[in-house]
C-alpha positions in Angstrom: -153.3 161.5 242.3 -151.7 164.2 240.0 -148.6 163.8 238.4 -147.2 166.5 240.5 -148.4 164.5 243.8 -146.4 161.9 242.5 -143.0 163.6 242.5 -143.4 165.5 245.6 -141.3 165.5 248.3 -143.7 163.7 250.7 -144.2 161.2 247.9 -140.6 160.8 247.1 -138.3 162.3 249.2 -135.2 163.4 247.7 -131.5 161.6 248.7 -130.0 161.5 251.8 -126.9 163.8 251.6 -123.4 161.7 252.3 -121.4 162.2 255.1 -118.2 163.8 253.9 -115.0 160.9 254.7 -113.8 161.1 257.8 -110.1 162.7 258.2 -108.3 161.1 261.2 -107.2 157.5 259.8 -105.5 159.2 257.3 -103.7 161.7 259.7 -102.9 159.1 261.7 -101.2 157.0 258.6 -99.4 160.0 258.1 -98.1 160.6 261.2 -97.1 157.2 261.0 -94.9 157.9 257.9 -93.5 161.4 258.7 -92.4 159.5 262.3 -91.0 156.5 260.5 -88.8 159.2 258.0 -87.8 161.1 261.3 -86.7 158.4 263.1 -84.6 156.9 259.6 -83.5 160.5 259.4 -81.9 160.3 263.0 -80.0 157.3 262.7 -78.4 158.3 259.3 -77.3 162.1 260.7 -76.1 159.6 263.8 -73.8 157.6 260.8 -72.7 160.3 259.5 -71.9 162.0 262.9 -69.6 159.0 263.9 -68.5 158.0 260.2 -67.0 161.6 259.6 -65.6 162.1 263.2 -68.0 164.6 263.9 -66.6 167.0 261.3 -68.0 170.7 260.9 -70.4 169.8 257.3 -71.0 166.6 257.6 -72.7 166.8 260.7 -74.3 169.8 259.1 -75.5 167.9 256.7 -77.3 165.6 259.0 -78.4 168.3 261.2 -80.6 169.2 258.0 -81.7 165.9 257.1 -83.2 166.2 260.6 -85.0 169.5 260.4 -86.1 168.3 256.8 -87.7 165.2 258.5 -89.7 167.2 261.6 -91.0 169.5 258.6 -94.4 166.8 257.9 -95.1 167.2 261.4 -96.6 170.5 261.4 -98.9 169.2 258.0 -100.1 166.3 259.7 -100.4 168.2 263.1 -102.6 170.3 260.4 -104.6 167.6 259.3 -105.6 167.0 263.0 -106.9 170.6 263.3 -108.8 170.2 260.2 -110.2 166.4 260.9 -111.6 168.1 264.4 -113.2 171.2 262.5 -114.8 168.8 260.0 -116.9 166.6 262.9 -117.7 170.6 264.9 -119.1 171.7 261.3 -120.9 168.6 260.9 -122.4 168.9 264.0 -123.1 172.3 263.6 -125.2 171.1 260.6 -123.0 172.5 257.8 -122.8 170.0 255.3 -121.4 172.3 252.2 -118.0 173.7 255.1 -117.2 170.3 257.1 -116.7 168.8 253.6 -114.1 171.8 252.9 -112.7 171.1 256.3 -112.4 166.8 255.1 -110.7 167.6 251.7 -108.1 170.1 253.3 -107.6 167.8 256.0 -106.9 165.1 253.5 -104.6 167.2 251.3 -103.0 167.9 254.9 -102.3 164.5 255.2 -101.2 163.5 251.8 -98.2 165.8 251.8 -97.6 164.9 255.2 -96.7 161.6 253.7 -94.7 162.9 250.6 -92.5 164.9 252.4 -91.6 161.8 255.2 -91.2 159.1 252.4 -88.8 161.3 250.9 -87.2 162.0 253.7 -86.9 158.7 254.2 -85.4 157.5 251.3 -82.4 160.3 251.3 -82.2 159.0 254.4 -82.2 155.1 253.4 -80.0 155.6 250.9 -77.6 157.7 253.0 -77.4 154.4 256.1 -76.8 152.2 252.8 -73.8 154.5 252.0 -72.5 154.3 255.5 -73.0 150.5 255.3 -69.9 148.3 256.6 -68.4 151.5 258.1 -68.8 153.5 255.5 -67.2 151.2 252.6 -69.9 151.8 249.5 -68.6 155.7 250.3 -65.4 155.0 249.9 -65.9 152.4 246.7 -68.0 154.5 245.0 -68.0 158.4 245.9 -64.4 159.0 247.2 -63.7 162.6 246.8 -60.0 162.2 246.6 -60.7 159.6 243.7 -62.8 162.4 241.8 -60.2 165.1 242.5 -57.3 163.2 240.6 -59.7 162.1 237.7 -61.7 164.6 237.2 -59.6 166.8 234.9 -58.7 164.1 232.3 -63.1 163.0 232.0 -64.1 166.0 232.0 -61.8 166.6 228.5 -63.1 163.3 227.6 -66.8 164.3 228.3 -66.7 166.7 225.8 -65.9 164.0 223.0 -69.7 162.7 224.3 -71.0 166.3 224.3 -69.3 166.6 220.9 -70.9 163.4 218.8 -74.3 163.5 220.5 -74.9 166.8 219.0 -73.0 165.9 215.4 -75.6 163.0 215.5 -78.2 165.0 216.8 -78.0 167.4 213.5 -77.4 164.2 211.4 -81.0 162.4 213.0 -82.9 165.5 212.2 -82.0 165.4 208.5 -81.7 161.6 207.9 -84.9 160.9 210.0 -87.1 163.5 208.3 -86.1 162.2 204.8 -87.0 158.3 205.9 -90.2 159.6 207.6 -90.7 161.8 204.2 -90.2 158.5 202.3 -92.6 156.2 204.4 -95.0 158.1 203.6 -94.8 158.6 199.7 -97.9 158.3 198.0 -98.8 156.1 195.2 -96.8 153.7 193.2 -94.3 155.0 191.8 -93.5 155.6 195.8 -93.5 151.9 196.4 -89.6 151.8 196.0 -89.3 154.2 198.5 -91.6 153.3 200.8 -89.5 150.0 200.9 -86.8 150.9 201.5 -87.2 153.5 204.3 -90.0 150.3 206.0 -87.1 147.9 205.9 -83.9 150.3 207.4 -86.3 151.1 210.2 -87.3 147.5 210.8 -83.6 146.3 210.7 -81.8 149.2 212.5 -84.7 149.4 215.3 -84.3 145.7 215.8 -80.0 146.2 215.7 -78.8 146.5 219.4 -76.4 150.2 218.6 -73.3 148.4 220.5 -73.9 146.3 217.7 -73.7 148.9 215.0 -71.3 150.9 216.3 -68.6 147.8 216.1 -69.7 146.8 212.8 -69.6 151.1 211.4 -66.1 152.2 213.9 -64.3 148.8 212.4 -66.4 147.8 209.5 -66.6 150.8 207.0 -62.7 150.8 207.5 -62.4 147.2 205.8 -64.8 148.2 203.4 -64.0 151.6 202.2 -60.1 152.0 202.9 -59.8 155.6 202.5 -62.2 156.4 206.0 -59.3 154.4 207.2 -58.3 157.9 208.6 -61.3 159.0 209.7 -61.4 159.7 213.3 -63.0 156.9 215.1 -65.3 159.7 216.8 -67.2 160.2 213.6 -67.9 157.4 212.9 -69.5 156.8 216.5 -71.5 159.7 215.2 -72.3 158.4 212.4 -73.4 155.2 214.0 -75.8 156.6 216.5 -76.8 158.8 213.5 -78.2 155.1 212.0 -79.4 153.9 214.8 -81.3 156.8 216.2 -82.8 157.8 212.5 -85.1 154.7 212.3 -86.5 155.7 216.0 -86.5 159.7 215.1 -88.1 158.5 211.6 -91.2 157.0 213.6 -91.8 160.1 215.4 -91.6 162.4 212.4 -94.1 159.7 210.4 -96.3 160.3 213.8 -95.9 164.2 213.3 -97.2 164.2 210.1 -99.8 161.3 210.1 -101.6 163.4 213.4 -102.0 166.7 210.4 -105.7 166.4 209.1 -105.9 165.8 205.5 -107.6 169.3 205.1 -104.8 170.8 205.0 -103.0 168.6 202.5 -106.0 169.1 200.4 -106.3 172.7 200.9 -102.7 173.0 199.7 -103.0 171.1 196.8 -105.6 172.8 195.7 -103.9 176.3 195.3 -101.8 174.6 193.2 -98.5 173.5 195.4 -96.7 170.4 194.2 -96.6 167.9 196.9 -92.9 168.8 198.0 -94.0 171.7 198.1 -96.7 171.0 200.9 -94.5 169.2 202.2 -92.3 171.8 202.8 -94.5 174.4 203.7 -97.8 173.0 205.2 -97.1 170.0 206.5 -93.6 169.4 208.1 -93.7 172.9 209.6 -96.6 171.4 211.6 -95.4 168.6 212.3 -92.2 169.8 213.9 -93.8 171.6 216.4 -96.1 168.7 217.8 -93.0 166.4 217.5 -90.8 168.3 219.4 -91.0 167.3 222.8 -90.4 163.3 221.5 -87.6 164.5 219.7 -85.9 166.3 222.6 -86.7 162.7 225.2 -84.9 160.5 221.8 -82.0 163.3 222.3 -81.5 162.9 225.8 -81.0 158.8 225.1 -79.3 159.8 222.2 -76.4 161.0 224.8 -76.2 158.5 227.4 -76.0 156.0 224.6 -72.4 157.9 223.5 -71.2 156.1 226.7 -71.3 152.9 224.2 -68.4 154.2 222.1 -65.5 153.2 224.4 -67.1 149.3 223.0 -64.9 150.5 219.7 -61.4 152.3 222.2 -63.1 155.4 221.7 -61.9 157.9 224.9 -64.9 159.4 225.9 -65.8 159.8 229.6 -66.7 156.0 230.4 -63.7 154.6 228.8 -61.6 157.5 230.8 -63.2 156.6 233.4 -62.8 152.5 233.3 -59.2 153.9 232.9 -58.5 155.6 236.1 -60.7 152.6 238.4 -58.2 150.5 236.9 -55.4 152.8 238.4 -56.9 153.2 241.4 -58.5 150.2 242.1 -61.4 152.3 243.4 -65.0 152.5 241.0 -65.6 156.8 242.2 -64.7 157.0 238.4 -67.4 155.6 237.4 -69.8 157.3 239.4 -67.8 160.9 239.1 -68.8 159.5 234.8 -72.7 158.8 235.5 -72.7 162.6 237.6 -71.5 164.2 233.9 -74.5 162.7 232.4 -76.4 163.5 235.1 -76.0 167.6 234.9 -76.1 167.6 231.0 -79.5 165.5 230.6 -81.6 166.5 234.2 -82.1 170.2 232.5 -82.8 168.9 229.1 -85.3 166.2 230.6 -87.0 169.8 232.3 -87.1 171.2 228.9 -88.8 169.0 227.2 -91.0 169.0 230.3 -91.8 173.2 229.8 -92.4 172.9 226.4 -95.3 170.0 226.8 -96.3 172.5 229.6 -95.7 175.4 227.0 -97.2 173.3 223.8 -100.1 172.5 226.2 -101.3 176.0 227.1 -100.9 177.1 223.1 -103.3 174.8 222.6 -105.9 175.6 225.7 -105.5 179.4 224.4 -104.1 180.6 227.8 
């Protein structure tokens, strides 16, 4: 028997093609989840209608929620249709086409479950808010409390924004300085490397709240000339000292990611170490670390609320004052909404930068 005969189909038949995975089970799961989401949406709409005593706007919101919960039934129906199409094509021996139909059916079932879970989450949150005759809604989401507290709180929120902007600028500069100190070469740079290392380790270990107390109350005692400084400035300095330790590591990671040949080529052209950093390494590193830097700035924006511990009148401090006046926690949730409005666009901007960088690297 020749070698050709040994590998022929008669002696060694090819593998049997695998059958496409079923769709009916996943479609049934999607249907169950969609019906559960619809039931929760109907319950939430009825609760909202009852709580608002038939008011037009809340009732309309409930109707929209129910309509949104009905949508997952459409991809569920398409999933069942794809399941039937898969079986038909499989019976006709069209294996590739049946696999495509099965994959499309699984996608439709997954889409249905995703939207149904979203509707269920919104409905559950609404039911929780309206529990106990709307006790949670009246405590945390009272519209009249928001209306009373809004003018003073929006003015106080500008303090948070101002402190965050000042601290971000200072952090960019001081964090880069620390990163460069951490990476100084040779024996001569060892003392500065040690100083930067100790600084980063210490201020990453100390809670930001403690740093704020030490700076806002400690610096005026140590340096009487600073006693007349606005507390907001001292708070910005405290946040700068804390976040510089984190941002320095971000910078250092970006600098370390640059291939050593870049530095070697610059030095071979006669550039000094400082010139190499300024013209070659730092520009590339900054471009690479912009997304994580912006993530740190989002965290810094939120941590401006910690300044309330030092008596600085910012939005959380103002919300607690209004809470004491109104005996209601709605001003606190209003403060949370202020931060949400500011931070979510920043988070989406970070995603945009990440996608743009990925597209640039892939040549798209």
